[in-house]
C-alpha positions as CSV (number, residue, x, y, z in Angstrom):
1,X,0.0,0.0,0.0
2,X,1.2,3.5,-0.8
3,X,2.1,5.9,2.0
4,X,-0.7,8.2,3.1
5,X,0.4,11.8,3.5
6,X,-1.8,14.6,4.8
7,X,-1.8,17.8,2.8
8,X,-1.6,21.2,4.4
9,X,-5.3,21.7,3.6
10,X,-6.3,18.5,5.4
11,X,-4.2,19.4,8.4
12,X,-5.9,22.8,8.6
13,X,-9.3,21.0,8.4
14,X,-8.4,18.8,11.3
15,X,-7.3,21.8,13.3
16,X,-10.6,23.6,12.5
17,X,-12.6,20.6,13.7
18,X,-10.5,20.5,16.9
19,X,-11.3,24.1,17.5
20,X,-15.0,23.2,17.5
21,X,-14.4,20.3,19.9
22,X,-14.2,17.5,17.4
23,X,-11.0,15.6,17.8
24,X,-10.0,13.3,14.9
25,X,-6.6,11.7,15.0
26,X,-4.7,11.0,11.8
27,X,-4.6,7.3,12.7
28,X,-8.4,7.2,12.6
29,X,-8.4,8.8,9.1
30,X,-5.8,6.3,7.9
31,X,-7.7,3.4,9.4
32,X,-10.9,4.6,7.7
33,X,-9.2,4.9,4.3
34,X,-7.6,1.5,4.6
35,X,-10.7,-0.4,5.9
36,X,-14.0,1.5,5.3
37,X,-17.2,0.2,6.7
38,X,-19.0,0.6,3.4
39,X,-17.9,1.0,-0.2
40,X,-20.3,2.7,-2.6
41,X,-20.4,3.9,-6.2
42,X,-19.1,7.3,-7.1
43,X,-21.4,9.1,-9.5
44,X,-20.0,11.9,-11.7
45,X,-22.3,14.8,-12.5
46,X,-21.9,16.5,-15.8
47,X,-21.6,20.3,-15.8
48,X,-24.7,21.3,-17.8
49,X,-23.8,24.9,-18.2
């Protein structure tokens, strides 16, 4: 498996959540990416304009 690295943007989002009292550890995010509870289809939406 490839190494999972967090972008600066994702680190800022984690900090914002923490400032609102929602603590999410990077280990939790990595575990969720590696073993999600559910896999679903991704639907692409065409830009109609």
